[in-house]
Structures are given as structure tokens and as C-alpha cells.
KOLGU-4560 file (N, C-alpha, C; in nm, 3 decimals, padded with zeros to 5 digits):
<recs>
<n_xx: 02.348 n_yy: -00.171 n_zz: -01.180 ca_xx: 02.330 ca_yy: -00.035 ca_zz: -01.135 c_xx: 02.208 c_yy: -00.031 c_zz: -01.041 mol: A seq: 1 type: MET>
<n_xx: 02.225 n_yy: 00.027 n_zz: -00.926 ca_xx: 02.114 ca_yy: 00.037 ca_zz: -00.831 c_xx: 02.027 c_yy: 00.157 c_zz: -00.864 mol: A seq: 2 type: THR>
<n_xx: 01.901 n_yy: 00.145 n_zz: -00.825 ca_xx: 01.803 ca_yy: 00.251 ca_zz: -00.845 c_xx: 01.730 c_yy: 00.274 c_zz: -00.714 mol: A seq: 3 type: HIS>
<n_xx: 01.680 n_yy: 00.394 n_zz: -00.695 ca_xx: 01.597 ca_yy: 00.424 ca_zz: -00.579 c_xx: 01.455 c_yy: 00.381 c_zz: -00.613 mol: A seq: 4 type: LEU>
<n_xx: 01.403 n_yy: 00.286 n_zz: -00.536 ca_xx: 01.273 ca_yy: 00.225 ca_zz: -00.562 c_xx: 01.178 c_yy: 00.255 c_zz: -00.448 mol: A seq: 5 type: LEU>
<n_xx: 01.050 n_yy: 00.264 n_zz: -00.479 ca_xx: 00.947 ca_yy: 00.277 ca_zz: -00.377 c_xx: 00.892 c_yy: 00.138 c_zz: -00.350 mol: A seq: 6 type: LEU>
<n_xx: 00.900 n_yy: 00.094 n_zz: -00.225 ca_xx: 00.847 ca_yy: -00.037 ca_zz: -00.185 c_xx: 00.723 c_yy: -00.012 c_zz: -00.102 mol: A seq: 7 type: VAL>
<n_xx: 00.610 n_yy: -00.071 n_zz: -00.145 ca_xx: 00.484 ca_yy: -00.057 ca_zz: -00.073 c_xx: 00.445 c_yy: -00.194 c_zz: -00.018 mol: A seq: 8 type: ARG>
<n_xx: 00.416 n_yy: -00.197 n_zz: 00.112 ca_xx: 00.380 ca_yy: -00.321 ca_zz: 00.180 c_xx: 00.229 c_yy: -00.327 c_zz: 00.203 mol: A seq: 9 type: TYR>
<n_xx: 00.172 n_yy: -00.447 n_zz: 00.190 ca_xx: 00.030 ca_yy: -00.466 ca_zz: 00.211 c_xx: 00.006 c_yy: -00.576 c_zz: 00.313 mol: A seq: 10 type: PHE>
<n_xx: -00.104 n_yy: -00.562 n_zz: 00.387 ca_xx: -00.154 ca_yy: -00.662 ca_zz: 00.483 c_xx: -00.043 c_yy: -00.706 c_zz: 00.580 mol: A seq: 11 type: ALA>
<n_xx: -00.018 n_yy: -00.836 n_zz: 00.589 ca_xx: 00.080 ca_yy: -00.889 ca_zz: 00.684 c_xx: 00.221 c_yy: -00.839 c_zz: 00.659 mol: A seq: 12 type: GLY>
<n_xx: 00.253 n_yy: -00.810 n_zz: 00.535 ca_xx: 00.386 ca_yy: -00.756 ca_zz: 00.503 c_xx: 00.401 c_yy: -00.617 c_zz: 00.563 mol: A seq: 13 type: ALA>
<n_xx: 00.293 n_yy: -00.539 n_zz: 00.562 ca_xx: 00.296 ca_yy: -00.405 ca_zz: 00.622 c_xx: 00.320 c_yy: -00.416 c_zz: 00.773 mol: A seq: 14 type: ARG>
<n_xx: 00.250 n_yy: -00.508 n_zz: 00.836 ca_xx: 00.266 ca_yy: -00.527 ca_zz: 00.981 c_xx: 00.409 c_yy: -00.570 c_zz: 01.014 mol: A seq: 15 type: ALA>
<n_xx: 00.464 n_yy: -00.662 n_zz: 00.936 ca_xx: 00.600 ca_yy: -00.711 ca_zz: 00.962 c_xx: 00.705 c_yy: -00.604 c_zz: 00.934 mol: A seq: 16 type: ALA>
<n_xx: 00.680 n_yy: -00.520 n_zz: 00.834 ca_xx: 00.775 ca_yy: -00.413 ca_zz: 00.800 c_xx: 00.768 c_yy: -00.298 c_zz: 00.900 mol: A seq: 17 type: ALA>
<n_xx: 00.650 n_yy: -00.282 n_zz: 00.962 ca_xx: 00.633 ca_yy: -00.172 ca_zz: 01.057 c_xx: 00.610 c_yy: -00.038 c_zz: 00.990 mol: A seq: 18 type: GLY>
<n_xx: 00.576 n_yy: -00.041 n_zz: 00.863 ca_xx: 00.550 ca_yy: 00.082 ca_zz: 00.788 c_xx: 00.478 c_yy: 00.047 c_zz: 00.658 mol: A seq: 19 type: ARG>
<n_xx: 00.406 n_yy: 00.141 n_zz: 00.602 ca_xx: 00.334 ca_yy: 00.111 ca_zz: 00.478 c_xx: 00.422 c_yy: 00.114 c_zz: 00.352 mol: A seq: 20 type: PRO>
<n_xx: 00.529 n_yy: 00.191 n_zz: 00.357 ca_xx: 00.618 ca_yy: 00.200 ca_zz: 00.242 c_xx: 00.752 c_yy: 00.256 c_zz: 00.283 mol: A seq: 21 type: GLU>
<n_xx: 00.849 n_yy: 00.239 n_zz: 00.194 ca_xx: 00.981 ca_yy: 00.296 ca_zz: 00.216 c_xx: 01.055 c_yy: 00.302 c_zz: 00.083 mol: A seq: 22 type: GLU>
<n_xx: 01.159 n_yy: 00.383 n_zz: 00.079 ca_xx: 01.245 ca_yy: 00.394 ca_zz: -00.040 c_xx: 01.368 c_yy: 00.307 c_zz: -00.015 mol: A seq: 23 type: LYS>
<n_xx: 01.407 n_yy: 00.231 n_zz: -00.117 ca_xx: 01.519 ca_yy: 00.137 ca_zz: -00.104 c_xx: 01.602 c_yy: 00.145 c_zz: -00.231 mol: A seq: 24 type: VAL>
<n_xx: 01.734 n_yy: 00.139 n_zz: -00.216 ca_xx: 01.823 ca_yy: 00.131 ca_zz: -00.332 c_xx: 01.856 c_yy: -00.013 c_zz: -00.360 mol: A seq: 25 type: GLU>
<n_xx: 01.829 n_yy: -00.058 n_zz: -00.483 ca_xx: 01.857 ca_yy: -00.196 ca_zz: -00.523 c_xx: 01.859 c_yy: -00.204 c_zz: -00.674 mol: A seq: 26 type: ALA>
<n_xx: 01.928 n_yy: -00.306 n_zz: -00.725 ca_xx: 01.932 ca_yy: -00.330 ca_zz: -00.869 c_xx: 01.839 c_yy: -00.443 c_zz: -00.910 mol: A seq: 27 type: ALA>
<n_xx: 01.817 n_yy: -00.537 n_zz: -00.817 ca_xx: 01.734 ca_yy: -00.654 ca_zz: -00.844 c_xx: 01.639 c_yy: -00.676 c_zz: -00.727 mol: A seq: 28 type: THR>
<n_xx: 01.541 n_yy: -00.760 n_zz: -00.748 ca_xx: 01.448 ca_yy: -00.794 ca_zz: -00.640 c_xx: 01.522 c_yy: -00.866 c_zz: -00.528 mol: A seq: 29 type: LEU>
<n_xx: 01.619 n_yy: -00.949 n_zz: -00.560 ca_xx: 01.698 ca_yy: -01.017 ca_zz: -00.458 c_xx: 01.770 c_yy: -00.915 c_zz: -00.369 mol: A seq: 30 type: ALA>
<n_xx: 01.828 n_yy: -00.813 n_zz: -00.428 ca_xx: 01.896 ca_yy: -00.708 ca_zz: -00.351 c_xx: 01.797 c_yy: -00.631 c_zz: -00.266 mol: A seq: 31 type: GLU>
<n_xx: 01.680 n_yy: -00.603 n_zz: -00.321 ca_xx: 01.578 ca_yy: -00.531 ca_zz: -00.247 c_xx: 01.535 c_yy: -00.611 c_zz: -00.124 mol: A seq: 32 type: LEU>
<n_xx: 01.507 n_yy: -00.740 n_zz: -00.143 ca_xx: 01.467 ca_yy: -00.825 ca_zz: -00.031 c_xx: 01.577 c_yy: -00.830 c_zz: 00.074 mol: A seq: 33 type: VAL>
<n_xx: 01.701 n_yy: -00.844 n_zz: 00.034 ca_xx: 01.813 ca_yy: -00.846 ca_zz: 00.129 c_xx: 01.821 c_yy: -00.714 c_zz: 00.207 mol: A seq: 34 type: ALA>
<n_xx: 01.800 n_yy: -00.603 n_zz: 00.139 ca_xx: 01.809 ca_yy: -00.472 ca_zz: 00.204 c_xx: 01.698 c_yy: -00.452 c_zz: 00.307 mol: A seq: 35 type: ALA>
<n_xx: 01.575 n_yy: -00.489 n_zz: 00.272 ca_xx: 01.464 ca_yy: -00.462 ca_zz: 00.363 c_xx: 01.456 c_yy: -00.561 c_zz: 00.479 mol: A seq: 36 type: VAL>
<n_xx: 01.520 n_yy: -00.676 n_zz: 00.464 ca_xx: 01.514 ca_yy: -00.777 ca_zz: 00.570 c_xx: 01.640 c_yy: -00.783 c_zz: 00.656 mol: A seq: 37 type: THR>
<n_xx: 01.740 n_yy: -00.703 n_zz: 00.623 ca_xx: 01.869 ca_yy: -00.709 ca_zz: 00.693 c_xx: 01.855 c_yy: -00.702 c_zz: 00.845 mol: A seq: 38 type: ALA>
<n_xx: 01.768 n_yy: -00.619 n_zz: 00.893 ca_xx: 01.751 ca_yy: -00.604 ca_zz: 01.038 c_xx: 01.608 c_yy: -00.634 c_zz: 01.082 mol: A seq: 39 type: GLU>
<n_xx: 01.533 n_yy: -00.704 n_zz: 00.997 ca_xx: 01.392 ca_yy: -00.736 ca_zz: 01.029 c_xx: 01.364 c_yy: -00.884 c_zz: 01.000 mol: A seq: 40 type: ARG>
<n_xx: 01.403 n_yy: -00.973 n_zz: 01.091 ca_xx: 01.382 ca_yy: -01.116 ca_zz: 01.066 c_xx: 01.235 c_yy: -01.154 c_zz: 01.049 mol: A seq: 41 type: PRO>
<n_xx: 01.145 n_yy: -01.085 n_zz: 01.116 ca_xx: 01.002 ca_yy: -01.114 ca_zz: 01.100 c_xx: 00.959 c_yy: -01.087 c_zz: 00.955 mol: A seq: 42 type: ARG>
<n_xx: 01.006 n_yy: -00.977 n_zz: 00.899 ca_xx: 00.973 ca_yy: -00.945 ca_zz: 00.761 c_xx: 01.032 c_yy: -01.048 c_zz: 00.666 mol: A seq: 43 type: LEU>
<n_xx: 01.152 n_yy: -01.095 n_zz: 00.695 ca_xx: 01.215 ca_yy: -01.197 ca_zz: 00.611 c_xx: 01.128 c_yy: -01.321 c_zz: 00.602 mol: A seq: 44 type: ALA>
<n_xx: 01.070 n_yy: -01.362 n_zz: 00.714 ca_xx: 00.981 ca_yy: -01.478 ca_zz: 00.714 c_xx: 00.857 c_yy: -01.455 c_zz: 00.632 mol: A seq: 45 type: GLY>
<n_xx: 00.800 n_yy: -01.337 n_zz: 00.642 ca_xx: 00.678 ca_yy: -01.305 ca_zz: 00.566 c_xx: 00.708 c_yy: -01.301 c_zz: 00.416 mol: A seq: 46 type: VAL>
<n_xx: 00.820 n_yy: -01.246 n_zz: 00.378 ca_xx: 00.850 ca_yy: -01.229 ca_zz: 00.234 c_xx: 00.869 c_yy: -01.360 c_zz: 00.161 mol: A seq: 47 type: LEU>
<n_xx: 00.896 n_yy: -01.469 n_zz: 00.234 ca_xx: 00.911 ca_yy: -01.598 ca_zz: 00.166 c_xx: 00.781 c_yy: -01.643 c_zz: 00.099 mol: A seq: 48 type: THR>
<n_xx: 00.667 n_yy: -01.592 n_zz: 00.148 ca_xx: 00.537 ca_yy: -01.631 ca_zz: 00.092 c_xx: 00.475 c_yy: -01.522 c_zz: 00.005 mol: A seq: 49 type: ALA>
<n_xx: 00.542 n_yy: -01.410 n_zz: -00.011 ca_xx: 00.484 ca_yy: -01.295 ca_zz: -00.081 c_xx: 00.504 c_yy: -01.302 c_zz: -00.232 mol: A seq: 50 type: CYS>
<n_xx: 00.414 n_yy: -01.232 n_zz: -00.300 ca_xx: 00.428 ca_yy: -01.205 ca_zz: -00.443 c_xx: 00.474 c_yy: -01.060 c_zz: -00.457 mol: A seq: 51 type: SER>
<n_xx: 00.538 n_yy: -01.030 n_zz: -00.568 ca_xx: 00.588 ca_yy: -00.895 ca_zz: -00.592 c_xx: 00.535 c_yy: -00.844 c_zz: -00.725 mol: A seq: 52 type: PHE>
<n_xx: 00.488 n_yy: -00.721 n_zz: -00.724 ca_xx: 00.450 ca_yy: -00.652 ca_zz: -00.848 c_xx: 00.548 c_yy: -00.538 c_zz: -00.868 mol: A seq: 53 type: LEU>
<n_xx: 00.602 n_yy: -00.527 n_zz: -00.987 ca_xx: 00.691 ca_yy: -00.418 ca_zz: -01.022 c_xx: 00.619 c_yy: -00.333 c_zz: -01.125 mol: A seq: 54 type: VAL>
<n_xx: 00.585 n_yy: -00.212 n_zz: -01.085 ca_xx: 00.506 ca_yy: -00.123 ca_zz: -01.171 c_xx: 00.380 c_yy: -00.194 c_zz: -01.223 mol: A seq: 55 type: ASP>
<n_xx: 00.317 n_yy: -00.272 n_zz: -01.134 ca_xx: 00.191 ca_yy: -00.338 ca_zz: -01.166 c_xx: 00.202 c_yy: -00.472 c_zz: -01.236 mol: A seq: 56 type: GLY>
<n_xx: 00.324 n_yy: -00.518 n_zz: -01.263 ca_xx: 00.345 ca_yy: -00.645 ca_zz: -01.332 c_xx: 00.406 c_yy: -00.748 c_zz: -01.238 mol: A seq: 57 type: THR>
<n_xx: 00.351 n_yy: -00.869 n_zz: -01.236 ca_xx: 00.407 ca_yy: -00.975 ca_zz: -01.151 c_xx: 00.554 c_yy: -00.996 c_zz: -01.186 mol: A seq: 58 type: ALA>
<n_xx: 00.636 n_yy: -01.005 n_zz: -01.082 ca_xx: 00.781 ca_yy: -01.016 ca_zz: -01.102 c_xx: 00.830 c_yy: -01.138 c_zz: -01.027 mol: A seq: 59 type: TRP>
<n_xx: 00.875 n_yy: -01.239 n_zz: -01.097 ca_xx: 00.917 ca_yy: -01.364 ca_zz: -01.034 c_xx: 01.068 c_yy: -01.384 c_zz: -01.036 mol: A seq: 60 type: ARG>
<n_xx: 01.136 n_yy: -01.324 n_zz: -01.131 ca_xx: 01.281 ca_yy: -01.341 ca_zz: -01.144 c_xx: 01.352 c_yy: -01.245 c_zz: -01.049 mol: A seq: 61 type: ASP>
<n_xx: 01.399 n_yy: -01.299 n_zz: -00.938 ca_xx: 01.462 ca_yy: -01.214 ca_zz: -00.836 c_xx: 01.596 c_yy: -01.159 c_zz: -00.879 mol: A seq: 62 type: ARG>
<n_xx: 01.654 n_yy: -01.213 n_zz: -00.986 ca_xx: 01.785 ca_yy: -01.166 ca_zz: -01.032 c_xx: 01.778 c_yy: -01.074 c_zz: -01.153 mol: A seq: 63 type: ASP>
<n_xx: 01.658 n_yy: -01.051 n_zz: -01.207 ca_xx: 01.642 ca_yy: -00.961 ca_zz: -01.322 c_xx: 01.656 c_yy: -00.816 c_zz: -01.276 mol: A seq: 64 type: ALA>
<n_xx: 01.714 n_yy: -00.735 n_zz: -01.361 ca_xx: 01.733 ca_yy: -00.593 ca_zz: -01.329 c_xx: 01.598 c_yy: -00.523 c_zz: -01.318 mol: A seq: 65 type: ALA>
<n_xx: 01.583 n_yy: -00.445 n_zz: -01.213 ca_xx: 01.460 ca_yy: -00.367 ca_zz: -01.193 c_xx: 01.469 c_yy: -00.236 c_zz: -01.271 mol: A seq: 66 type: LEU>
<n_xx: 01.356 n_yy: -00.187 n_zz: -01.321 ca_xx: 01.359 ca_yy: -00.059 ca_zz: -01.392 c_xx: 01.386 c_yy: 00.057 c_zz: -01.297 mol: A seq: 67 type: PRO>
<n_xx: 01.448 n_yy: 00.163 n_zz: -01.346 ca_xx: 01.472 ca_yy: 00.280 ca_zz: -01.262 c_xx: 01.342 c_yy: 00.338 c_zz: -01.207 mol: A seq: 68 type: PRO>
<n_xx: 01.346 n_yy: 00.381 n_zz: -01.082 ca_xx: 01.234 ca_yy: 00.449 ca_zz: -01.017 c_xx: 01.107 c_yy: 00.365 c_zz: -01.013 mol: A seq: 69 type: ALA>
<n_xx: 01.122 n_yy: 00.234 n_zz: -01.010 ca_xx: 01.005 ca_yy: 00.145 ca_zz: -01.008 c_xx: 00.934 c_yy: 00.149 c_zz: -00.873 mol: A seq: 70 type: ALA>
<n_xx: 00.807 n_yy: 00.112 n_zz: -00.874 ca_xx: 00.730 ca_yy: 00.089 ca_zz: -00.753 c_xx: 00.714 c_yy: -00.060 c_zz: -00.738 mol: A seq: 71 type: THR>
<n_xx: 00.755 n_yy: -00.112 n_zz: -00.622 ca_xx: 00.747 ca_yy: -00.255 ca_zz: -00.595 c_xx: 00.641 c_yy: -00.277 c_zz: -00.488 mol: A seq: 72 type: VAL>
<n_xx: 00.535 n_yy: -00.350 n_zz: -00.521 ca_xx: 00.430 ca_yy: -00.383 ca_zz: -00.426 c_xx: 00.457 c_yy: -00.522 c_zz: -00.371 mol: A seq: 73 type: ASP>
<n_xx: 00.452 n_yy: -00.534 n_zz: -00.238 ca_xx: 00.476 ca_yy: -00.659 ca_zz: -00.169 c_xx: 00.341 c_yy: -00.711 c_zz: -00.120 mol: A seq: 74 type: VAL>
<n_xx: 00.298 n_yy: -00.824 n_zz: -00.178 ca_xx: 00.164 ca_yy: -00.876 ca_zz: -00.152 c_xx: 00.171 c_yy: -01.014 c_zz: -00.087 mol: A seq: 75 type: LEU>
<n_xx: 00.134 n_yy: -01.025 n_zz: 00.040 ca_xx: 00.127 ca_yy: -01.158 ca_zz: 00.100 c_xx: 00.006 c_yy: -01.232 c_zz: 00.046 mol: A seq: 76 type: PRO>
<n_xx: 00.001 n_yy: -01.364 n_zz: 00.065 ca_xx: -00.117 ca_yy: -01.437 ca_zz: 00.019 c_xx: -00.243 c_yy: -01.385 c_zz: 00.086 mol: A seq: 77 type: PRO>
<n_xx: -00.349 n_yy: -01.374 n_zz: 00.012 ca_xx: -00.476 ca_yy: -01.326 ca_zz: 00.065 c_xx: -00.573 c_yy: -01.443 c_zz: 00.072 mol: A seq: 78 type: PHE>
<n_xx: -00.649 n_yy: -01.448 n_zz: 00.177 ca_xx: -00.756 ca_yy: -01.547 ca_zz: 00.189 c_xx: -00.889 c_yy: -01.479 c_zz: 00.161 mol: A seq: 79 type: ALA>
<n_xx: -00.983 n_yy: -01.554 n_zz: 00.121 ca_xx: -01.115 ca_yy: -01.496 ca_zz: 00.098 c_xx: -01.181 c_yy: -01.560 c_zz: -00.023 mol: A seq: 80 type: GLY>
<n_xx: -01.292 n_yy: -01.505 n_zz: -00.056 ca_xx: -01.360 ca_yy: -01.562 ca_zz: -00.170 c_xx: -01.482 c_yy: -01.484 c_zz: -00.207 mol: A seq: 81 type: GLY>
</recs>
């Protein structure tokens, strides 16, 4: 079952997406990534290195069902110290 999710992009992911956030319908993280990259090849390249937080929790299983109305944060690797 798909849900309407809020996707928030940070740093390089925001630049590649061309927006700070958007609403996307998806059931899994894999579906969400496919939906947001369908017409944005630059974003697809960036997302290969990104981490995802779902409602503040690290989410690694791209095939696990996402909770309804979740917020998904897209975090590219950060440098610094």
C-alpha cells in the first residue's frame, strides 16, 4: 500500500533535487527512490551515496514497508570534523 510521504533533501541532495522537499507516494524506500529519480538522473547519482532517515531512524532496508505519513530525510555524506 502506498502512502503520501514528505521527502526532505539536504546539502548536495537538495541541489540535485532542485528543491528542499516534496511529497511522494510510495510504499517502500526503493519505490520512493525510483519515483524521485525518474526524470532526474543527477539526483539518481547522488542518492547512491546517501543515507535515509525515516521519522528520525536510519533506514537501510529499501524493500521494507514505510510507515504511513512518514518523513524521509535524504542525507548525503558530510565532510568535516
